[in-house]
VEXKEDO-641012 format. One record per residue (C-alpha): z, x, y. Coordinates in Angstrom, 3 decimals. Layout:
N
- Z, X, Y
...
***
This chain:
289
- -19.273, 4.181, -14.320
- -17.955, 5.743, -11.099
- -15.166, 4.465, -8.794
- -16.227, 3.200, -5.326
- -13.329, 4.019, -2.982
- -12.322, 1.704, -0.408
- -12.093, -2.149, -0.449
- -14.346, -4.564, 0.906
- -13.325, -6.154, 4.121
- -11.415, -9.492, 4.328
- -12.718, -11.938, 6.657
- -10.492, -14.656, 7.718
- -11.097, -17.748, 9.905
- -8.554, -19.005, 12.638
- -8.321, -22.215, 11.285
- -7.287, -21.189, 7.887
- -3.459, -21.978, 6.845
- -0.985, -19.202, 5.988
- -1.512, -20.268, 2.098
- -5.258, -20.291, 2.365
- -5.099, -16.953, 4.164
- -2.756, -15.671, 1.473
- -5.041, -17.015, -1.204
- -8.242, -15.228, 0.115
- -6.246, -11.925, 0.744
- -4.732, -11.796, -2.893
- -7.907, -12.743, -4.647
- -9.493, -9.758, -2.781
- -6.875, -7.855, -3.853
- -7.057, -9.069, -7.563
- -10.680, -8.177, -7.611
- -10.277, -4.658, -6.274
- -7.643, -4.036, -9.041
- -10.001, -5.303, -11.348
- -13.081, -3.280, -10.710
- -11.120, -0.214, -10.540
- -9.126, -0.509, -13.547
- -12.068, -0.907, -15.474
- -12.951, 2.843, -14.121
- -9.532, 4.132, -15.036
- -9.664, 2.908, -18.457
- -12.878, 4.640, -19.308
- -12.622, 7.833, -16.996
- -8.998, 8.409, -16.306
- -10.061, 8.963, -12.853
- -7.298, 9.766, -10.317
- -9.393, 8.198, -7.496
- -9.745, 5.082, -9.680
- -5.842, 5.086, -10.344
- -5.383, 5.435, -6.495
- -7.470, 2.315, -5.656
- -5.715, 0.150, -8.433
- -2.508, 1.170, -6.319
- -4.044, 0.143, -3.416
- -5.045, -3.282, -4.787
- -1.527, -3.673, -6.161
- 0.135, -2.885, -2.680
- -2.442, -4.878, -0.871
- -1.328, -7.822, -2.573
- 2.640, -7.021, -2.308
- 2.248, -6.464, 1.102
- 0.623, -9.884, 1.895
- 3.356, -11.787, -0.392
- 5.890, -10.207, 1.518
- 4.619, -10.734, 5.030
- 3.599, -14.459, 4.800
- 6.614, -15.597, 2.530
- 9.207, -16.006, 5.339
- 6.536, -18.503, 6.970
- 6.139, -20.487, 3.798
- 9.751, -20.971, 2.993
- 9.399, -20.023, -0.513
- 12.345, -18.283, -1.861
- 11.651, -17.943, -5.638
- 8.233, -18.131, -6.931
- 6.583, -15.601, -4.547
- 9.922, -13.530, -4.847
- 9.125, -13.372, -8.664
- 5.421, -12.571, -8.198
- 6.259, -9.701, -5.764
- 9.074, -8.201, -7.798
- 6.875, -8.488, -11.339
- 3.930, -6.546, -9.855
- 6.242, -3.840, -8.282
- 7.745, -3.423, -11.764
- 4.574, -3.418, -13.477
- 3.312, -1.022, -10.814
- 6.311, 1.902, -11.509
- 3.892, 3.964, -14.390
- 1.029, 3.798, -11.693
- 3.567, 5.954, -9.136
- 4.447, 8.522, -11.660
- 0.801, 9.089, -12.919
- -0.122, 9.321, -9.224
- 2.840, 11.508, -8.259
- 1.441, 13.765, -10.857
- -2.072, 13.841, -10.144
- -0.736, 15.107, -6.469
- 1.117, 17.552, -7.866
- -1.812, 18.722, -10.257
- -4.246, 18.641, -7.374
- -2.189, 20.730, -4.722
- -0.415, 23.413, -7.344
- -1.806, 23.650, -10.434
- -4.346, 26.572, -9.667
- -0.912, 28.334, -8.839
- 0.400, 28.051, -12.129
- -0.100, 29.669, -15.476
- 0.966, 29.532, -19.186
- 3.796, 27.076, -20.196
- 4.263, 25.674, -16.922
- 0.665, 24.604, -16.321
- 0.292, 23.354, -19.896
- 3.430, 21.337, -19.221
- 2.296, 19.870, -16.277
- -1.016, 18.666, -17.253
- 0.492, 17.332, -20.246
- 2.886, 15.159, -18.343
- 0.030, 13.562, -16.395
- -1.984, 13.023, -19.773
- 1.113, 11.094, -21.171
- 1.686, 9.381, -17.690
- -1.975, 8.187, -18.214
- -1.511, 7.011, -21.581
- 0.845, 4.816, -20.378
- -0.912, 3.243, -17.582
- -3.988, 2.563, -19.776
- -1.672, 0.923, -22.342
- -0.018, -1.118, -19.108
- -3.101, -2.641, -17.568
- -4.105, -3.617, -21.138
- -0.924, -5.254, -22.184
- 0.099, -9.079, -22.401
- 2.164, -8.707, -19.621
- -0.247, -7.263, -17.258
- -2.587, -10.229, -18.366
- 0.104, -12.899, -17.999
- 0.575, -11.654, -14.459
- -3.135, -12.230, -13.544
- -2.811, -15.668, -15.118
- 0.234, -16.662, -13.355
- -0.738, -15.508, -9.788
- -4.154, -17.676, -10.148
- -2.326, -20.533, -10.981
- 0.361, -20.141, -8.410
- -2.281, -19.537, -5.732
- -4.210, -22.946, -6.715
- -1.142, -25.079, -6.344
- 0.696, -22.966, -3.710
- -0.092, -25.259, -0.732
- 1.689, -27.829, -2.632
- 4.773, -25.954, -3.270
- 5.867, -24.755, -0.531
- 7.987, -26.274, 2.307
- 5.790, -25.243, 4.964
- 2.303, -24.171, 5.720
- 1.736, -22.985, 9.435
- -1.367, -21.938, 10.824
- -2.501, -18.313, 9.480
- -2.878, -17.054, 13.001
- 0.865, -17.924, 13.861
- 2.285, -16.750, 10.500
- 0.645, -13.606, 10.292
- 1.067, -12.699, 13.677
- 4.937, -13.258, 13.395
- 5.158, -11.025, 10.509
- 3.115, -8.259, 11.947
- 5.466, -8.383, 14.835
- 8.590, -7.949, 12.631
- 7.092, -5.268, 10.459
- 5.876, -3.395, 13.519
- 9.459, -3.764, 15.010
- 11.163, -2.141, 11.914
- 8.731, 0.894, 11.803
- 9.143, 1.557, 15.384
- 13.051, 1.108, 15.220
- 13.455, 3.153, 12.055
- 10.973, 5.886, 12.997
- 12.610, 6.433, 16.634
- 15.070, 8.914, 14.864
- 13.209, 10.863, 11.934
- 14.783, 14.064, 13.015
- 18.351, 12.859, 11.837
- 17.003, 10.774, 9.111
- 17.694, 11.086, 5.418
- 14.708, 11.698, 3.144
- 15.744, 8.036, 1.965
- 15.490, 6.574, 5.473
- 12.243, 8.358, 6.287
- 10.847, 6.925, 3.013
- 11.634, 3.210, 3.966
- 9.782, 4.007, 7.341
- 6.890, 4.940, 5.208
- 6.972, 1.885, 3.112
- 7.191, -0.434, 5.993
- 4.291, 1.418, 7.634
- 2.384, 0.728, 4.616
- 3.158, -2.623, 4.589
- 1.979, -3.111, 8.269
- -1.198, -1.260, 7.653
- -2.165, -3.350, 5.124
- -1.263, -6.333, 6.874
- -3.547, -5.522, 9.940
- -6.211, -4.639, 7.785
- -5.583, -8.060, 5.814
- -5.141, -10.439, 8.771
- -6.765, -8.415, 11.604
- -9.818, -10.507, 11.352
- -7.921, -13.498, 12.646
- -7.602, -11.804, 15.865
- -11.090, -9.947, 16.238
- -13.861, -11.601, 17.971
- -16.335, -11.782, 16.243
- -13.689, -11.428, 12.743
- -16.367, -8.773, 11.222
- -15.401, -6.581, 14.015
- -11.976, -5.648, 12.703
- -13.042, -3.510, 10.108
- -15.662, -1.379, 12.531
- -14.668, 2.030, 13.471
- -13.677, 2.193, 17.063
- -12.713, -1.765, 17.145
- -8.969, -2.620, 18.616
- -7.997, -3.995, 15.101
- -9.535, -0.905, 13.117
- -7.737, 1.681, 15.789
- -4.579, 0.010, 15.654
- -4.344, 0.291, 11.533
- -5.505, 4.167, 12.067
- -2.441, 4.629, 14.234
- -0.422, 2.967, 11.547
- -2.106, 4.831, 8.873
- -1.313, 8.070, 10.748
- 2.501, 7.198, 10.398
- 2.153, 6.334, 6.773
- -0.016, 9.390, 5.746
- 2.241, 12.159, 7.474
- 5.644, 10.454, 6.229
- 3.690, 10.833, 2.942
- 3.246, 14.321, 3.142
- 6.863, 14.893, 3.490
- 7.482, 12.997, 0.350
- 4.641, 14.415, -1.623
- 6.612, 17.881, -0.762
- 10.090, 16.660, -1.869
- 8.065, 14.819, -5.459
- 6.216, 17.875, -5.808
- 9.322, 19.850, -5.974
- 11.106, 17.866, -8.430
- 8.349, 17.867, -10.838
- 7.636, 21.363, -10.447
- 11.253, 22.121, -11.326
- 10.914, 19.905, -14.410
- 8.372, 22.303, -15.944
- 10.014, 25.360, -14.894
- 7.649, 26.302, -12.007
- 8.954, 27.363, -8.407
- 9.216, 25.267, -5.440
- 6.181, 25.165, -3.189
- 6.130, 26.068, 0.441
- 5.575, 23.845, 2.946
- 6.204, 24.019, 6.576
- 8.424, 20.668, 6.413
- 9.364, 21.052, 10.322
- 5.755, 20.830, 11.038
- 5.033, 17.646, 9.072
- 8.246, 16.106, 10.776
- 6.863, 16.723, 14.193
- 3.464, 15.524, 13.371
- 5.342, 12.221, 11.838
- 7.464, 11.880, 15.058
- 4.312, 12.128, 17.498
- 2.271, 9.652, 15.098
- 5.318, 6.963, 15.522
- 5.156, 7.930, 19.298
- 1.577, 7.061, 19.512
- 1.893, 4.083, 17.556
- 4.855, 2.908, 20.093
- 2.594, 2.980, 23.124
- -0.178, 0.938, 21.361
- -1.341, -2.551, 22.402
- -0.943, -4.752, 18.876
- -4.131, -6.779, 18.587
- -2.577, -9.798, 17.436
- -0.904, -10.705, 20.621
- -3.850, -11.505, 22.248
- -7.699, -12.194, 20.912
- -9.701, -9.331, 21.079
- -12.943, -9.473, 22.890
***
């Protein structure tokens, strides 16, 4: 059993309502999570863990983006918060994976052993989590909610309108918050990273609504794909900055010296990525030919 990186492209037709589009995206994310969870439990692969987190975040991003258009303040918010809370152990295990990947070869003796032991313990917690009743109950709850969502929300606008408005809001937040990264705190930079992640997954999830033909949204070189790549550059460069800070903390916990990193160069890369995104044309603002 091996992990298959990436997720299958989500194809949406312009005649869908927001709840119908959300159903397609959420179910695709759930399928992605289930497929990689099987590998994670059996092989405890870092890539499988990463892909489970990708699926979880795709689901949360879709909920976050479309919830305002649906006018639901309780049911969808509870699901998003429950997914977030359950994903916490996944994040800790991923942080340890990155620290081990980047720094374990520089360690020896007790520090190396402690770091590897912490990762094994984190994986134990993750495996227990995905086999828990709470994890299973959330899947059942989400399935039931999606089946009846159209009848339970106050509004259900066309998906093209709802997604475009949501993507515009998210893009505006990324550009506004990312305009002064040099003077921002690590917390503020992390907020930009999270918003860029939401935007990236939103573009990937709903991009086919604005691509002609829809399948071209996932093809390298297409406007939707290239815009998602620009957003990913913002997310990834800020992610590299965050990983430096996280690794420093985890290495301190095992008594290892902090890693060397040119954070100024990483910050310049992030600023350049934001500038390129600022100059790009969002593909959802007009149909892509």
